[in-house]
C-alpha positions as CSV (number, residue, x, y, z in Angstrom):
1,M,-90.3,243.4,56.0
2,V,-92.1,240.1,55.2
3,E,-90.9,238.9,58.6
4,K,-92.8,241.8,60.2
5,L,-95.9,241.0,58.2
6,N,-95.6,237.4,59.3
7,V,-95.6,238.5,63.0
8,L,-98.7,240.6,62.4
9,V,-100.7,237.7,60.8
10,S,-99.2,234.9,62.9
11,G,-102.1,232.6,64.1
12,K,-104.6,234.5,62.0
13,V,-106.9,233.0,59.4
14,S,-107.1,234.7,56.0
15,Q,-110.3,236.5,55.0
16,G,-109.1,236.1,51.4
17,V,-106.1,238.0,50.0
18,Y,-106.5,239.2,46.5
19,N,-104.2,241.0,44.0
20,N,-105.3,244.1,42.1
21,F,-106.6,241.9,39.3
22,K,-109.1,240.2,41.7
23,Q,-107.1,236.9,41.7
24,E,-107.0,235.1,45.0
25,V,-103.5,235.0,46.4
26,I,-104.3,233.4,49.8
27,P,-107.6,231.6,50.1
28,K,-110.2,232.6,52.6
29,G,-110.0,230.3,55.6
30,A,-106.3,229.4,55.1
31,K,-103.8,230.2,57.9
32,F,-101.1,232.6,56.9
33,Q,-97.7,231.0,56.3
34,T,-94.3,232.5,55.7
35,K,-93.9,230.9,52.2
36,G,-97.3,232.2,51.1
37,L,-96.4,235.7,52.3
38,M,-93.0,235.5,50.5
39,D,-94.7,234.6,47.2
40,I,-97.0,237.7,47.2
41,D,-96.3,240.5,44.7
42,Y,-96.6,243.4,47.0
43,L,-96.7,245.9,44.1
44,N,-100.0,244.3,43.0
45,V,-101.7,243.1,46.2
46,N,-104.9,244.5,47.7
47,P,-104.0,245.5,51.3
48,N,-107.6,245.5,52.6
49,K,-109.4,243.1,54.9
50,W,-106.8,240.4,55.3
51,T,-108.1,239.4,58.7
52,T,-111.2,240.0,60.9
53,D,-109.1,242.2,63.2
54,K,-109.4,245.9,62.2
55,E,-106.3,247.0,64.0
56,K,-104.2,244.3,62.4
57,N,-105.7,245.2,59.0
58,D,-104.6,248.8,59.5
59,L,-101.1,247.8,60.4
60,I,-101.0,245.4,57.4
61,K,-102.0,248.2,55.1
62,I,-99.2,250.4,56.5
63,L,-96.6,247.7,56.2
64,I,-97.6,246.7,52.6
65,T,-97.3,250.4,51.7
66,I,-93.8,250.5,53.0
67,I,-92.9,247.2,51.3
68,S,-94.2,248.2,47.9
69,S,-92.6,251.7,48.2
70,S,-89.2,250.2,49.0
71,T,-89.6,247.7,46.2
72,R,-90.4,250.4,43.7
73,R,-87.4,252.4,44.8
74,S,-85.2,249.4,44.5
75,W,-86.5,248.5,41.1
76,A,-86.1,252.1,39.9
77,F,-82.5,252.2,41.1
78,T,-81.7,248.9,39.5
79,T,-83.3,250.0,36.2
80,A,-81.4,253.3,36.3
81,R,-78.1,251.6,36.9
82,S,-78.7,249.1,34.1
83,S,-79.3,251.9,31.6
84,W,-76.0,253.4,32.5
85,R,-74.2,250.3,31.3
86,L,-75.2,250.7,27.7
């Protein structure tokens, strides 16, 4: 999924990406890079206004929702399996 997000923001400049704790994850004015996108905690990232392109921002929001949803499901499954091993 991060690869798809990378395609969306390829060549774009960040408008400042923040997590839900208002900490800057990708600084304003920085170009998006794969490594930076892979380091983001998608469960706690604010999906709003990553770029100046409204259409791209809407697609980014959708993709982040999908990424965080699949991460939550994966985490819940892993946690449930771990508790079975007691």
